[in-house]
N, C-alpha and C positions, 0 to 999 in steps of 0.2 A: 504493500500500500504506500509505504514511504517512497520507494523507488518510482512508483507510478506518479506520485505527486511531484517528485523532483523532475521527472521527465517532462511532465506537462508544464511545470513552471519554467524550466529551462527553454523549452521550445517556444513558449509564449514570449519570454523575455528576449530571446534572440530575434524573433520575428518583429517585435515592437521596435527594438533598436534599429533593425534593418529598415523598416518602414520610415522611421523618423529620419534616418540618414538620407533616404531618397527624397522625402518631402522637404527637408531642410535645403537640399540642393536646388529644388525648384522654387522655393521661396526666395533664395538668394538670386536665382536666375531672373525672377520677375522684378526684384528690386533693382538689379543691375541694368535692366532694360530702361529704367527711368533716369533722366528724361530720354524719351525715345527719339534718337537722331540717326536713323539708318544711313543717311547720306554723308555723315561726318566720318572721315577716315580715322580720326583720333578716337572717336567713340567706338568704332568697330575694333580697333586694336585693343583698347582697354577692356571691352567686353570679352573678346577672345582670350585675352590674358587671364581675366578673372575666372572665366568658365574652365579653362584648362587647369588653373591652380586649384579649383574646387572639384575637378573631374574625378578624382579618386574617391570622393565621398559616396556618390551613388554606387560605385563599384563595390565598395565595402558593404554598403547596404544590401546590394543584391546577394553578395556572398553570405551575409548573415541571414537573409530571408530564405535562401536555399538550405542553409544549415538548419534553420528551424524546421523546415519541411522534412529534412532528412531525419531529424530527431523524431518527428511525428511518425514517419514511415517505419522507423525502427521499432516503434511502439504500436504498430498497426494492428497487432493481435488483440489489443485491449478493446473493451466495449465502449470507450469514451468517444464522443464526436471528434472528428479530425479538424473541423473548422473550415474556413473558406480557403480553397486552393488558389494561391496568388502566383503560382509559378508561370502559368501561360502569359498573363499580363506582364509579368516581370521579364519574360523572354522577349516579348514585343518591345517593351521599353528599352531593353538592352540593345536590341537591333537599331532602334531609332537613335539612341545616344551614340552608337557606333557610327552611324551614318553622319550624324551632326559633327562629331569630332573629326571624321574623315574629310568633311567639307571645310572645316576650320583650318586644316593643315595648309592647303594651297592659298586660301583666301588671306590668311594671316601673313604668309610669306609675301604675297603680292602687296598687301597694304603696308607692311613694314618697309619693303623696297621702295615703294612710291613715296612714303613719308620720309625716308632717308634722302631720296633725291631732292625733295622739296627743301628739306633742312639744309642740305649741302649747298643748294642754289641760293638759299637765303643768306647763308654764311658768306658765300663768295660775293654776293651783292652788297652786303653790309661792309665787307672789307674793301670793296672797290669804292664805295661811298666815302669810307674813312680815308682812303688814299687820296681821293679827289679833294676832300676837305683839307687834308694836310698840305697838298700841293698848292691849293689856293691861298691858304693861310701863310705858308712860307714864301710864296710869290709876293704877297702883299708886304710881308716883312722885309724881303729883299729889296723891294722898291723903296721902302722907307729908309733902309740902311744905305742906299745909293746916294741919298741927299747928304749935304754937309752936316746938317743937324743929326741925322741918323748915325753918320760915321763918328761924330763927336760923342754921342751917347754910348756907342759900342765901345769906343776906346775907354770911356769913363767906367763902364761896366767891367771891362777887362782889368783895368787898374785897381778897382775896388776888390775884385776877386783875388787878384795876385797879392794885394796888401793883406787880406784876411788870411790867406794861406801862409804868407811869409811870417806874419805875426804868430801864427800857431806853431810854425816850425821853429821859431826862435825861442819859444817857451817849452822847455823840455818836459815839464810836468803836464802841461796841456796836451802836448804831442803824445805822450804815453797814454793819457786818459782817452784821447781820441782813438788810438789804436785798440784799446781795451773795451771801448764802449760798444754795446750791441746796437745802438741807434745809428751809428755811422755806417753807411753802406760800404760793402767790401771794395767797390771801385775807388771810393775816396781814400780808403786805407792804403790801397796799392799805390795811389798817386802820392800820398804823403811819404810812403817809404821810398819811392823813386826820387821825389823832389828833395828828400833829405840828403841824398848822395849826389844828385844831379839837378841843380837849379834850373837848367834849361828844359828839363822834363815838365816843369810846372808851366812855363811859358807855352810850350807846345800843346799841352793838354788844354789850357785855357783857350788858346786860339782855335783848337779843334771843336771844343764845346760851344763856341760862339760863332762857328762857321755854318752858314746856311746849308751848304751842300752836305756837310757832315751830319747836321741835324736831320736833314731829309733822309739820308741813307740810314741812320740809326732808327728813326721812327718808322720808316717804311719797313725795315727789317722786323721791328717789334710787331707791327700790324700783321705782316705776313706770317710771322711765327705764331701769333695768336690764332690767325685764320687756319693755319695747318693743324694746330693742336685741337681746335674746336671741331674742325672737319673730321679729324681722326676719331675724336670722342663720339661724334654722331654716328660714324660708320661702325665703330666697335659696339656701341649700344644697340644699333639696329641688327647687327650680325648676331650678337648674343641673344637678343630677344627673339629673333626669328628662329635661331637654332634651338633654344630652350623650349619655346612654346610649340614650334613645329614638331620636334621629336616627341615631346610629351603628348601632344594631340594625336600624333600617329600611333603611339603606343596605346593610348586610351582607346582609340578607335579599334585597334586590333583586338584588345581585350574584350570590349563590349560585343564586337561582331562574333568573336569566337563563342562567347557565352550565349548570345542570342540565337545565332544561326545553328550552332550545334545542338542547343536545347530544342529548338523548333523542329529540326530534322529528326531528332530522336523521338519526338512526339508525333511525327508523321505530318506536321503542318505544312512542310515544304514538299511533300510527296503527293499531294492531292488526295489525302485520305488514308485509309488502312492499307497496309502492304498487301500485295497480291499473293494469293496462295500458290505455292509451287506445285507443278504437276508431278504426280507420282509415277 
């Protein structure tokens, strides 16, 4: 009597947990559909990612549901009612989920690839705009420096900068503090070390830092480096997302299709009825 009660309780518990797993997936699915934006590529990518990440939940639910029915079948000799047989609807559901995840695989890869192309094009466009703005700004600055007033201001700026560095280099205590300070950029520290032994290095560095062509080259290099890094990050992110979600979706599809179609075939649903009798 105790064993029979335990069997009934175990089968019911396993079935309930399995059904809850399946229902929770569909509740999440309905929530993820909101707001419904089927034409938005970003919405499609996020939906596919969320579904695949949760795709194992109904698979576990189906396993628990079939385990519960197996426990019931092991106790089939008892006179207790077996309850509603949910195996056939579960097999249909498994086949539908398998088809859904099979369709997600190519659709997600296509969406991720198109989103990556758009992102890369946007990054390149923004970098081109930044370069144009830089060239325009430096051209205006070059025109100002070509005037007598501009040349005088540039020489004054160079003299002030050299005086500040010279004063720092002449004070040994401040010089050591600057080298040990974390707030001083490494490039400035290198310049201080060179200028300590070679005063002409200071004049050369100041002239380069206030030269328009040098500034253009440095800032263009920074813009293009940021563009290349951002473009690489976008491509890597798209590649990882497509690979992870694509393979996971394909594996889920295989699992659901095997469970659904194998189960339906064993029940004769895919063979048009009862198997034919063999001739004697």
